[in-house]
VMD Tcl script that draws the C-alpha trace (Angstrom):
set ca {
  {-12.25 6.99 -0.30}
  {-13.93 4.64 -3.27}
  {-13.53 7.35 -5.62}
  {-9.68 7.82 -4.51}
  {-9.53 11.61 -5.00}
  {-6.36 13.03 -5.18}
  {-5.66 16.27 -3.49}
  {-2.54 18.22 -3.63}
  {-1.29 18.02 -0.18}
  {-1.29 21.66 1.29}
  {2.03 23.61 0.99}
  {1.62 25.10 4.64}
  {0.37 22.69 7.40}
  {1.29 21.36 10.58}
  {3.33 18.22 10.53}
  {0.63 15.38 10.79}
  {-1.52 16.94 8.31}
  {1.42 17.09 5.67}
  {2.34 13.40 6.48}
  {-1.31 12.11 6.09}
  {-1.71 14.43 3.08}
  {0.98 13.10 1.12}
  {-0.06 9.52 2.24}
  {-3.59 9.95 0.71}
  {-1.98 11.67 -2.40}
  {-0.01 8.53 -3.20}
  {-2.87 6.40 -2.25}
  {-4.92 7.99 -5.01}
  {-1.94 7.89 -7.14}
  {-1.77 4.33 -7.23}
  {-5.57 3.98 -7.80}
  {-5.38 6.42 -10.75}
  {-2.71 4.20 -12.48}
  {-5.06 1.31 -12.53}
  {-8.34 3.49 -13.26}
  {-9.90 2.55 -16.78}
  {-8.15 -0.64 -17.25}
  {-9.86 -3.80 -17.91}
  {-9.17 -6.83 -15.38}
  {-6.84 -8.78 -17.70}
  {-4.72 -5.62 -18.17}
  {-4.47 -5.19 -14.39}
  {-3.09 -8.64 -14.32}
  {-0.46 -8.09 -17.04}
  {3.09 -8.04 -16.29}
  {4.18 -5.49 -18.86}
  {8.06 -4.37 -17.76}
  {9.79 -7.65 -18.34}
  {11.77 -9.41 -16.75}
  {9.63 -8.00 -13.78}
  {6.42 -10.05 -12.79}
  {5.00 -7.28 -11.03}
  {1.11 -6.29 -11.84}
  {-0.98 -3.34 -11.33}
  {-3.40 -5.62 -9.50}
  {-0.30 -7.03 -7.52}
  {0.65 -3.47 -6.42}
  {-2.80 -2.62 -5.20}
  {-2.70 -6.21 -3.17}
  {0.65 -5.29 -1.62}
  {-0.72 -1.70 -0.58}
  {-3.41 -3.39 1.29}
  {-0.65 -5.96 3.06}
  {1.33 -2.96 4.08}
  {-1.36 -0.88 5.25}
  {-2.36 -4.20 7.41}
  {1.23 -5.02 8.40}
  {2.04 -1.15 9.63}
  {-1.24 0.34 10.90}
  {-2.64 -3.04 12.42}
  {0.03 -5.37 13.11}
  {2.89 -3.10 14.34}
  {1.09 0.07 15.46}
  {-1.81 -1.09 17.03}
  {0.06 -4.37 17.88}
  {-3.34 -6.35 16.64}
  {-2.97 -10.18 15.99}
  {-4.33 -10.42 12.56}
  {-3.06 -12.55 9.74}
  {-0.83 -11.48 6.81}
  {-2.91 -10.43 3.46}
  {-1.89 -12.28 0.41}
  {0.82 -14.43 1.77}
  {1.94 -17.26 -0.64}
  {0.81 -20.93 0.18}
  {4.24 -22.05 1.22}
  {4.52 -18.85 3.63}
  {8.10 -17.89 2.29}
  {9.34 -15.84 -0.61}
  {8.24 -12.28 -1.58}
  {5.25 -12.88 0.18}
  {6.46 -13.42 3.72}
  {5.09 -11.05 6.12}
  {6.51 -7.60 7.54}
  {6.81 -7.62 11.13}
  {10.69 -7.81 10.30}
  {10.28 -11.35 8.51}
  {10.49 -10.36 5.28}
  {8.41 -8.56 2.35}
  {4.82 -8.14 2.79}
  {2.74 -10.01 0.38}
  {0.39 -9.14 -2.64}
  {2.76 -9.25 -5.40}
  {1.85 -12.69 -6.22}
  {-1.99 -13.11 -7.72}
  {-4.33 -16.06 -7.05}
  {-6.38 -17.31 -10.01}
  {-9.36 -15.64 -8.45}
  {-8.03 -12.59 -7.32}
  {-9.94 -9.52 -8.95}
  {-9.08 -5.74 -9.03}
  {-12.65 -4.94 -7.42}
  {-11.92 -7.50 -4.47}
  {-8.12 -6.05 -3.94}
  {-9.83 -2.47 -3.81}
  {-12.13 -3.48 -1.39}
  {-9.61 -4.96 0.90}
  {-7.32 -2.09 0.42}
  {-10.06 0.64 1.16}
  {-10.63 -1.34 4.19}
  {-7.41 -1.91 5.58}
  {-6.83 2.18 5.07}
  {-9.74 2.87 6.96}
  {-8.82 0.37 9.83}
  {-5.44 2.28 9.77}
  {-6.71 5.56 9.96}
  {-8.78 4.82 12.85}
  {-5.65 3.04 14.71}
  {-3.83 6.38 13.79}
  {-6.40 8.66 15.05}
  {-5.80 8.58 18.98}
  {-2.02 8.44 18.57}
  {0.49 11.23 18.62}
  {3.26 11.09 16.03}
  {5.63 10.32 19.10}
  {3.73 7.48 20.25}
  {5.78 4.46 20.12}
  {4.61 0.42 19.60}
  {7.04 -2.20 20.05}
  {8.89 -3.39 16.92}
  {11.64 -5.69 16.09}
  {13.23 -5.47 19.65}
  {12.98 -1.76 19.93}
  {10.10 0.86 19.35}
  {8.61 2.57 16.22}
  {6.99 5.67 16.18}
  {3.70 6.89 14.40}
  {5.93 9.39 12.36}
  {8.26 6.75 11.51}
  {5.57 4.54 10.06}
  {4.03 7.43 8.51}
  {7.37 8.49 6.52}
  {8.15 4.91 5.86}
  {4.64 4.51 4.26}
  {5.08 7.54 2.04}
  {8.32 6.27 1.05}
  {6.84 2.77 -0.08}
  {3.83 4.18 -1.79}
  {6.17 6.65 -3.88}
  {8.03 3.70 -4.67}
  {5.53 1.68 -5.92}
  {3.66 4.69 -7.83}
  {6.88 4.73 -9.75}
  {6.41 1.13 -10.52}
  {2.87 1.84 -11.33}
  {3.80 4.36 -13.75}
  {6.08 2.21 -15.84}
  {3.95 -0.57 -15.98}
  {0.92 1.40 -16.82}
  {3.06 3.39 -19.60}
  {3.91 -0.29 -20.98}
  {0.41 -1.34 -21.14}
  {-1.37 1.40 -22.92}
  {1.03 4.57 -22.94}
  {-0.53 6.46 -20.31}
  {1.85 8.23 -18.19}
  {1.75 11.45 -15.85}
  {1.24 11.42 -11.95}
}
mol new
graphics top color blue
foreach p $ca { graphics top sphere $p radius 0.5 }
foreach p [lrange $ca 0 end-1] q [lrange $ca 1 end] { graphics top cylinder $p $q radius 0.2 }
display resetview
């Protein structure tokens, strides 16, 4: 996955293949929005008044991968990624407790480090999904959630943040497109 090749999702496929392909498409889109920029530009909040950065979006993507595919789906007891030191604010963690972290950048945060964590969370998420059906459920917020719902939510999450990434990248160097 380190190359983040972006394949067009198949026009005719079963539901699971369609969902997984669209999720992979948006993962690769986010990576492409970051491609070719030096570290300082990846840390740049270019769309004032927002403090959102491309590096923060990659960290956030890793955090939501962990939250949904590990903490919720597989019920793994793993800590949140990139939560702020005070445990509150926008870095609070999924599971119904607030937004997942990642947007705030630590001084020592790097793009290569964030991508390594993101790729690992994607790999682990795929492993957790592999043995489950779309209708399989996991406990969530006093009820249950299906893998289908999680896939759909993640596609929406990535699509929304790819739009943010597109705007941020355009403001940095004028590059646009999907």
